[in-house]
CHARMM-style PDB file with segment names, atoms N, HN, CA, C and O in Angstrom:
ATOM      1  N   MET     1      95.990 114.561  92.850  1.00  0.00      PROA
ATOM      2  CA  MET     1      95.416 114.435  90.972  1.00  0.00      PROA
ATOM      3  C   MET     1      96.897 113.842  90.736  1.00  0.00      PROA
ATOM      4  O   MET     1      97.026 112.884  89.973  1.00  0.00      PROA
ATOM      5  N   ARG     2      97.742 114.265  91.226  1.00  0.00      PROA
ATOM      6  HN  ARG     2      97.637 115.043  91.846  1.00  0.00      PROA
ATOM      7  CA  ARG     2      99.358 113.682  90.957  1.00  0.00      PROA
ATOM      8  C   ARG     2      99.329 111.894  91.473  1.00  0.00      PROA
ATOM      9  O   ARG     2     100.079 111.009  91.062  1.00  0.00      PROA
ATOM     10  N   LEU     3      98.001 111.750  92.672  1.00  0.00      PROA
ATOM     11  HN  LEU     3      97.392 112.469  93.007  1.00  0.00      PROA
ATOM     12  CA  LEU     3      98.510 110.341  93.199  1.00  0.00      PROA
ATOM     13  C   LEU     3      97.485 109.384  91.844  1.00  0.00      PROA
ATOM     14  O   LEU     3      97.811 108.316  91.327  1.00  0.00      PROA
ATOM     15  N   LEU     4      96.373 110.108  91.594  1.00  0.00      PROA
ATOM     16  HN  LEU     4      96.107 110.976  92.014  1.00  0.00      PROA
ATOM     17  CA  LEU     4      95.812 109.409  90.137  1.00  0.00      PROA
ATOM     18  C   LEU     4      96.328 109.255  89.288  1.00  0.00      PROA
ATOM     19  O   LEU     4      95.979 108.204  88.752  1.00  0.00      PROA
ATOM     20  N   TRP     5      97.466 110.043  88.497  1.00  0.00      PROA
ATOM     21  HN  TRP     5      97.750 110.898  88.932  1.00  0.00      PROA
ATOM     22  CA  TRP     5      97.960 110.091  87.738  1.00  0.00      PROA
ATOM     23  C   TRP     5      99.349 108.810  87.694  1.00  0.00      PROA
ATOM     24  O   TRP     5      99.759 108.163  86.731  1.00  0.00      PROA
ATOM     25  N   ARG     6      99.771 108.802  89.026  1.00  0.00      PROA
ATOM     26  HN  ARG     6      99.439 109.327  89.809  1.00  0.00      PROA
ATOM     27  CA  ARG     6     100.477 107.696  89.155  1.00  0.00      PROA
ATOM     28  C   ARG     6     100.179 106.280  89.499  1.00  0.00      PROA
ATOM     29  O   ARG     6     101.076 105.437  89.527  1.00  0.00      PROA
ATOM     30  N   MET     7      98.686 105.949  89.814  1.00  0.00      PROA
ATOM     31  HN  MET     7      97.957 106.634  89.791  1.00  0.00      PROA
ATOM     32  CA  MET     7      98.414 105.364  89.429  1.00  0.00      PROA
ATOM     33  C   MET     7      98.142 104.640  88.207  1.00  0.00      PROA
ATOM     34  O   MET     7      98.367 103.463  87.927  1.00  0.00      PROA
ATOM     35  N   ALA     8      97.633 105.539  87.557  1.00  0.00      PROA
ATOM     36  HN  ALA     8      97.450 106.496  87.784  1.00  0.00      PROA
ATOM     37  CA  ALA     8      97.641 105.243  86.448  1.00  0.00      PROA
ATOM     38  C   ALA     8      98.579 104.940  85.377  1.00  0.00      PROA
ATOM     39  O   ALA     8      98.331 104.394  84.302  1.00  0.00      PROA
ATOM     40  N   GLN     9     100.033 105.502  85.958  1.00  0.00      PROA
ATOM     41  HN  GLN     9     100.234 105.945  86.832  1.00  0.00      PROA
ATOM     42  CA  GLN     9     101.081 104.630  85.233  1.00  0.00      PROA
ATOM     43  C   GLN     9     101.387 103.577  85.944  1.00  0.00      PROA
ATOM     44  O   GLN     9     102.206 102.879  85.346  1.00  0.00      PROA
ATOM     45  N   ARG    10     101.171 103.285  86.666  1.00  0.00      PROA
ATOM     46  HN  ARG    10     100.506 103.852  87.151  1.00  0.00      PROA
ATOM     47  CA  ARG    10     101.841 101.891  87.417  1.00  0.00      PROA
ATOM     48  C   ARG    10     101.119 100.992  86.805  1.00  0.00      PROA
ATOM     49  O   ARG    10     101.472  99.858  86.481  1.00  0.00      PROA
ATOM     50  N   TYR    11      99.907 101.599  86.614  1.00  0.00      PROA
ATOM     51  HN  TYR    11      99.621 102.520  86.877  1.00  0.00      PROA
ATOM     52  CA  TYR    11      98.432 100.243  86.340  1.00  0.00      PROA
ATOM     53  C   TYR    11      99.209  99.980  84.427  1.00  0.00      PROA
ATOM     54  O   TYR    11      99.557  98.923  83.901  1.00  0.00      PROA
ATOM     55  N   TYR    12      99.229 100.969  84.030  1.00  0.00      PROA
ATOM     56  HN  TYR    12      98.946 101.828  84.457  1.00  0.00      PROA
ATOM     57  CA  TYR    12      99.748 100.860  82.107  1.00  0.00      PROA
ATOM     58  C   TYR    12     101.062 100.075  82.193  1.00  0.00      PROA
ATOM     59  O   TYR    12     101.388  99.154  81.444  1.00  0.00      PROA
ATOM     60  N   ASP    13     101.468 100.361  82.782  1.00  0.00      PROA
ATOM     61  HN  ASP    13     101.204 101.109  83.390  1.00  0.00      PROA
ATOM     62  CA  ASP    13     103.220  99.676  83.049  1.00  0.00      PROA
ATOM     63  C   ASP    13     103.219  98.650  83.312  1.00  0.00      PROA
ATOM     64  O   ASP    13     103.905  97.859  82.665  1.00  0.00      PROA
ATOM     65  N   ALA    14     102.459  98.249  84.356  1.00  0.00      PROA
ATOM     66  HN  ALA    14     101.902  98.891  84.882  1.00  0.00      PROA
ATOM     67  CA  ALA    14     102.198  96.602  84.452  1.00  0.00      PROA
ATOM     68  C   ALA    14     101.704  95.822  83.611  1.00  0.00      PROA
ATOM     69  O   ALA    14     101.967  94.638  83.397  1.00  0.00      PROA
ATOM     70  N   ARG    15     100.725  96.737  82.961  1.00  0.00      PROA
ATOM     71  HN  ARG    15     100.511  97.698  83.134  1.00  0.00      PROA
ATOM     72  CA  ARG    15     100.116  96.032  82.038  1.00  0.00      PROA
ATOM     73  C   ARG    15     100.749  96.032  80.640  1.00  0.00      PROA
ATOM     74  O   ARG    15     100.263  95.280  79.796  1.00  0.00      PROA
ATOM     75  N   HSD    16     101.573  96.648  80.392  1.00  0.00      PROA
ATOM     76  HN  HSD    16     101.968  97.259  81.078  1.00  0.00      PROA
ATOM     77  CA  HSD    16     102.377  97.168  79.323  1.00  0.00      PROA
ATOM     78  C   HSD    16     103.658  96.131  79.209  1.00  0.00      PROA
ATOM     79  O   HSD    16     104.118  95.751  78.132  1.00  0.00      PROA
ATOM     80  N   ARG    17     104.180  95.719  80.581  1.00  0.00      PROA
ATOM     81  HN  ARG    17     103.806  96.027  81.456  1.00  0.00      PROA
ATOM     82  CA  ARG    17     105.249  94.771  80.937  1.00  0.00      PROA
ATOM     83  C   ARG    17     104.605  93.158  81.070  1.00  0.00      PROA
ATOM     84  O   ARG    17     105.245  92.167  81.422  1.00  0.00      PROA
ATOM     85  N   ARG    18     103.483  93.196  80.771  1.00  0.00      PROA
ATOM     86  HN  ARG    18     102.963  94.001  80.486  1.00  0.00      PROA
ATOM     87  CA  ARG    18     103.055  91.706  81.353  1.00  0.00      PROA
ATOM     88  C   ARG    18     102.739  91.385  80.013  1.00  0.00      PROA
ATOM     89  O   ARG    18     102.811  90.165  79.869  1.00  0.00      PROA
ATOM     90  N   ALA    19     102.375  92.049  78.831  1.00  0.00      PROA
ATOM     91  HN  ALA    19     102.316  93.040  78.948  1.00  0.00      PROA
ATOM     92  CA  ALA    19     101.697  92.240  77.597  1.00  0.00      PROA
ATOM     93  C   ALA    19     103.306  91.287  77.019  1.00  0.00      PROA
ATOM     94  O   ALA    19     103.381  90.114  76.653  1.00  0.00      PROA
ATOM     95  N   MET    20     104.288  92.208  77.116  1.00  0.00      PROA
ATOM     96  HN  MET    20     104.227  93.161  77.413  1.00  0.00      PROA
ATOM     97  CA  MET    20     105.393  92.337  76.330  1.00  0.00      PROA
ATOM     98  C   MET    20     106.333  91.119  76.730  1.00  0.00      PROA
ATOM     99  O   MET    20     106.987  90.572  75.842  1.00  0.00      PROA
ATOM    100  N   ARG    21     106.442  90.537  78.477  1.00  0.00      PROA
ATOM    101  HN  ARG    21     105.911  90.981  79.199  1.00  0.00      PROA
ATOM    102  CA  ARG    21     106.419  89.240  78.635  1.00  0.00      PROA
ATOM    103  C   ARG    21     105.365  87.904  77.851  1.00  0.00      PROA
ATOM    104  O   ARG    21     106.014  86.903  77.549  1.00  0.00      PROA
ATOM    105  N   LEU    22     104.168  87.864  77.595  1.00  0.00      PROA
ATOM    106  HN  LEU    22     103.641  88.678  77.840  1.00  0.00      PROA
ATOM    107  CA  LEU    22     103.542  86.946  77.511  1.00  0.00      PROA
ATOM    108  C   LEU    22     103.786  87.042  75.972  1.00  0.00      PROA
ATOM    109  O   LEU    22     103.610  85.917  75.506  1.00  0.00      PROA
ATOM    110  N   ALA    23     104.088  87.848  75.094  1.00  0.00      PROA
ATOM    111  HN  ALA    23     104.231  88.762  75.473  1.00  0.00      PROA
ATOM    112  CA  ALA    23     104.021  87.538  73.729  1.00  0.00      PROA
ATOM    113  C   ALA    23     104.810  88.731  73.156  1.00  0.00      PROA
ATOM    114  O   ALA    23     104.410  89.895  73.112  1.00  0.00      PROA
ATOM    115  N   GLU    24     105.901  88.295  72.757  1.00  0.00      PROA
ATOM    116  HN  GLU    24     106.226  87.350  72.793  1.00  0.00      PROA
ATOM    117  CA  GLU    24     106.738  89.469  72.371  1.00  0.00      PROA
ATOM    118  C   GLU    24     106.527  90.412  71.310  1.00  0.00      PROA
ATOM    119  O   GLU    24     106.889  89.978  70.217  1.00  0.00      PROA
ATOM    120  N   GLN    25     106.036  91.605  71.304  1.00  0.00      PROA
ATOM    121  HN  GLN    25     105.742  91.958  72.193  1.00  0.00      PROA
ATOM    122  CA  GLN    25     105.009  92.716  70.571  1.00  0.00      PROA
ATOM    123  C   GLN    25     105.903  93.559  70.421  1.00  0.00      PROA
ATOM    124  O   GLN    25     107.011  93.521  70.957  1.00  0.00      PROA
ATOM    125  N   SER    26     105.450  94.477  69.601  1.00  0.00      PROA
ATOM    126  HN  SER    26     104.550  94.507  69.166  1.00  0.00      PROA
ATOM    127  CA  SER    26     105.754  95.765  68.755  1.00  0.00      PROA
ATOM    128  C   SER    26     105.813  96.529  69.605  1.00  0.00      PROA
ATOM    129  O   SER    26     105.062  96.590  70.579  1.00  0.00      PROA
ATOM    130  N   ALA    27     107.147  97.547  69.229  1.00  0.00      PROA
ATOM    131  HN  ALA    27     107.757  97.497  68.438  1.00  0.00      PROA
ATOM    132  CA  ALA    27     107.351  98.505  69.712  1.00  0.00      PROA
ATOM    133  C   ALA    27     105.825  99.652  69.520  1.00  0.00      PROA
ATOM    134  O   ALA    27     105.771 100.685  70.187  1.00  0.00      PROA
ATOM    135  N   ALA    28     104.749  99.285  68.585  1.00  0.00      PROA
ATOM    136  HN  ALA    28     104.794  98.446  68.043  1.00  0.00      PROA
ATOM    137  CA  ALA    28     103.308  99.839  68.499  1.00  0.00      PROA
ATOM    138  C   ALA    28     103.032  99.259  69.430  1.00  0.00      PROA
ATOM    139  O   ALA    28     102.417 100.100  70.087  1.00  0.00      PROA
ATOM    140  N   ASP    29     103.051  98.254  70.061  1.00  0.00      PROA
ATOM    141  HN  ASP    29     103.550  97.571  69.528  1.00  0.00      PROA
ATOM    142  CA  ASP    29     101.993  97.936  71.009  1.00  0.00      PROA
ATOM    143  C   ASP    29     102.053  98.858  72.170  1.00  0.00      PROA
ATOM    144  O   ASP    29     101.061  99.384  72.676  1.00  0.00      PROA
ATOM    145  N   ALA    30     103.559  99.059  72.650  1.00  0.00      PROA
ATOM    146  HN  ALA    30     104.365  98.632  72.239  1.00  0.00      PROA
ATOM    147  CA  ALA    30     104.543  99.516  73.436  1.00  0.00      PROA
ATOM    148  C   ALA    30     103.795 101.365  73.222  1.00  0.00      PROA
ATOM    149  O   ALA    30     103.800 101.989  74.283  1.00  0.00      PROA
ATOM    150  N   ASP    31     103.249 102.107  72.049  1.00  0.00      PROA
ATOM    151  HN  ASP    31     103.246 101.600  71.187  1.00  0.00      PROA
ATOM    152  CA  ASP    31     103.141 103.461  72.098  1.00  0.00      PROA
ATOM    153  C   ASP    31     101.749 102.830  72.756  1.00  0.00      PROA
ATOM    154  O   ASP    31     101.333 103.152  73.869  1.00  0.00      PROA
ATOM    155  N   TRP    32     101.195 102.007  71.997  1.00  0.00      PROA
ATOM    156  HN  TRP    32     101.534 101.744  71.093  1.00  0.00      PROA
ATOM    157  CA  TRP    32      99.083 101.755  72.503  1.00  0.00      PROA
ATOM    158  C   TRP    32      99.243 102.081  74.190  1.00  0.00      PROA
ATOM    159  O   TRP    32      98.781 103.027  74.827  1.00  0.00      PROA
ATOM    160  N   PHE    33      99.757 101.370  74.477  1.00  0.00      PROA
ATOM    161  HN  PHE    33     100.132 100.601  73.959  1.00  0.00      PROA
ATOM    162  CA  PHE    33      99.677 101.147  76.088  1.00  0.00      PROA
ATOM    163  C   PHE    33      99.913 102.901  76.425  1.00  0.00      PROA
ATOM    164  O   PHE    33      99.025 103.641  76.848  1.00  0.00      PROA
ATOM    165  N   LYS    34     101.288 103.297  76.125  1.00  0.00      PROA
ATOM    166  HN  LYS    34     102.009 102.696  75.781  1.00  0.00      PROA
ATOM    167  CA  LYS    34     101.171 104.439  76.579  1.00  0.00      PROA
ATOM    168  C   LYS    34      99.884 105.552  76.378  1.00  0.00      PROA
ATOM    169  O   LYS    34      99.291 106.269  77.184  1.00  0.00      PROA
ATOM    170  N   SER    35      99.765 105.363  75.075  1.00  0.00      PROA
ATOM    171  HN  SER    35     100.247 104.780  74.421  1.00  0.00      PROA
ATOM    172  CA  SER    35      98.074 106.638  74.843  1.00  0.00      PROA
ATOM    173  C   SER    35      97.208 105.653  75.482  1.00  0.00      PROA
ATOM    174  O   SER    35      96.181 106.219  75.855  1.00  0.00      PROA
ATOM    175  N   GLN    36      97.205 104.492  75.740  1.00  0.00      PROA
ATOM    176  HN  GLN    36      98.039 104.031  75.437  1.00  0.00      PROA
ATOM    177  CA  GLN    36      95.703 104.206  76.974  1.00  0.00      PROA
ATOM    178  C   GLN    36      95.898 105.272  77.802  1.00  0.00      PROA
ATOM    179  O   GLN    36      95.263 106.308  77.603  1.00  0.00      PROA
ATOM    180  N   SER    37      96.900 105.154  78.959  1.00  0.00      PROA
ATOM    181  HN  SER    37      97.415 104.312  79.121  1.00  0.00      PROA
ATOM    182  CA  SER    37      97.061 105.783  80.393  1.00  0.00      PROA
ATOM    183  C   SER    37      96.703 107.362  79.951  1.00  0.00      PROA
ATOM    184  O   SER    37      95.745 107.958  80.444  1.00  0.00      PROA
ATOM    185  N   GLU    38      97.835 108.114  78.698  1.00  0.00      PROA
ATOM    186  HN  GLU    38      98.613 107.630  78.299  1.00  0.00      PROA
ATOM    187  CA  GLU    38      97.450 109.449  78.161  1.00  0.00      PROA
ATOM    188  C   GLU    38      95.748 109.796  78.255  1.00  0.00      PROA
ATOM    189  O   GLU    38      95.217 110.740  78.839  1.00  0.00      PROA
ATOM    190  N   ARG    39      95.132 108.746  77.508  1.00  0.00      PROA
ATOM    191  HN  ARG    39      95.563 107.978  77.034  1.00  0.00      PROA
ATOM    192  CA  ARG    39      93.549 108.809  77.613  1.00  0.00      PROA
ATOM    193  C   ARG    39      92.895 109.105  78.883  1.00  0.00      PROA
ATOM    194  O   ARG    39      92.280 110.047  79.382  1.00  0.00      PROA
ATOM    195  N   PHE    40      93.352 107.671  79.282  1.00  0.00      PROA
ATOM    196  HN  PHE    40      93.851 106.905  78.877  1.00  0.00      PROA
ATOM    197  CA  PHE    40      92.595 107.334  81.266  1.00  0.00      PROA
ATOM    198  C   PHE    40      93.245 108.877  82.110  1.00  0.00      PROA
ATOM    199  O   PHE    40      92.876 109.238  83.227  1.00  0.00      PROA
ATOM    200  N   PHE    41      94.061 109.457  81.419  1.00  0.00      PROA
ATOM    201  HN  PHE    41      94.361 109.164  80.511  1.00  0.00      PROA
ATOM    202  CA  PHE    41      94.670 110.666  82.496  1.00  0.00      PROA
ATOM    203  C   PHE    41      93.376 111.876  81.895  1.00  0.00      PROA
ATOM    204  O   PHE    41      92.601 112.522  82.601  1.00  0.00      PROA
ATOM    205  N   GLN    42      93.456 111.881  80.871  1.00  0.00      PROA
ATOM    206  HN  GLN    42      94.085 111.357  80.297  1.00  0.00      PROA
ATOM    207  CA  GLN    42      93.076 113.312  80.417  1.00  0.00      PROA
ATOM    208  C   GLN    42      91.513 112.758  80.723  1.00  0.00      PROA
ATOM    209  O   GLN    42      90.727 113.694  80.574  1.00  0.00      PROA
ATOM    210  N   ARG    43      90.772 111.391  81.144  1.00  0.00      PROA
ATOM    211  HN  ARG    43      91.410 110.631  81.265  1.00  0.00      PROA
ATOM    212  CA  ARG    43      89.149 111.069  80.981  1.00  0.00      PROA
ATOM    213  C   ARG    43      88.926 111.728  82.973  1.00  0.00      PROA
ATOM    214  O   ARG    43      87.898 112.274  83.375  1.00  0.00      PROA
ATOM    215  N   ILE    44      90.262 111.433  83.909  1.00  0.00      PROA
ATOM    216  HN  ILE    44      91.096 110.990  83.582  1.00  0.00      PROA
ATOM    217  CA  ILE    44      90.278 111.981  84.784  1.00  0.00      PROA
ATOM    218  C   ILE    44      90.427 113.103  85.092  1.00  0.00      PROA
ATOM    219  O   ILE    44      89.942 113.565  86.124  1.00  0.00      PROA
ATOM    220  N   LYS    45      91.140 113.788  84.250  1.00  0.00      PROA
ATOM    221  HN  LYS    45      91.534 113.412  83.411  1.00  0.00      PROA
ATOM    222  CA  LYS    45      91.105 114.973  84.274  1.00  0.00      PROA
ATOM    223  C   LYS    45      89.421 115.839  84.392  1.00  0.00      PROA
ATOM    224  O   LYS    45      88.831 116.595  85.163  1.00  0.00      PROA
ATOM    225  N   GLY    46      89.215 115.210  83.221  1.00  0.00      PROA
ATOM    226  HN  GLY    46      89.694 114.596  82.594  1.00  0.00      PROA
ATOM    227  CA  GLY    46      87.621 116.193  82.431  1.00  0.00      PROA
ATOM    228  C   GLY    46      86.973 115.459  83.691  1.00  0.00      PROA
ATOM    229  O   GLY    46      86.558 116.470  84.258  1.00  0.00      PROA
ATOM    230  N   ALA    47      86.650 114.558  84.406  1.00  0.00      PROA
ATOM    231  HN  ALA    47      86.987 113.737  83.945  1.00  0.00      PROA
ATOM    232  CA  ALA    47      86.024 114.174  85.798  1.00  0.00      PROA
ATOM    233  C   ALA    47      86.090 115.043  86.712  1.00  0.00      PROA
ATOM    234  O   ALA    47      84.965 115.512  86.884  1.00  0.00      PROA
ATOM    235  N   ARG    48      87.137 115.674  87.653  1.00  0.00      PROA
ATOM    236  HN  ARG    48      88.051 115.293  87.513  1.00  0.00      PROA
ATOM    237  CA  ARG    48      87.417 116.613  88.332  1.00  0.00      PROA
ATOM    238  C   ARG    48      86.729 117.546  87.914  1.00  0.00      PROA
ATOM    239  O   ARG    48      85.907 118.003  88.709  1.00  0.00      PROA
ATOM    240  N   LYS    49      86.830 118.247  86.332  1.00  0.00      PROA
ATOM    241  HN  LYS    49      87.498 117.877  85.686  1.00  0.00      PROA
ATOM    242  CA  LYS    49      86.719 119.542  86.377  1.00  0.00      PROA
ATOM    243  C   LYS    49      84.851 119.522  86.184  1.00  0.00      PROA
ATOM    244  O   LYS    49      84.480 120.691  86.288  1.00  0.00      PROA
ATOM    245  N   LEU    50      83.729 118.653  85.963  1.00  0.00      PROA
ATOM    246  HN  LEU    50      84.030 117.703  85.878  1.00  0.00      PROA
ATOM    247  CA  LEU    50      82.641 118.245  86.028  1.00  0.00      PROA
ATOM    248  C   LEU    50      82.328 119.056  87.111  1.00  0.00      PROA
ATOM    249  OT1 LEU    50      81.204 119.012  87.611  1.00  0.00      PROA
TER     250      LEU     50
END
């Protein structure tokens, strides 16, 4: 479970850094990427319970 969480974090961190590099985006976009990774983790947790 912890491994999946780390994978999700690394994936979204990399996407976030790339987006920030390509276009100088605002802190709101950084928050959006963070919330995406949180949602992704919740989906993983939900799938594990089924």
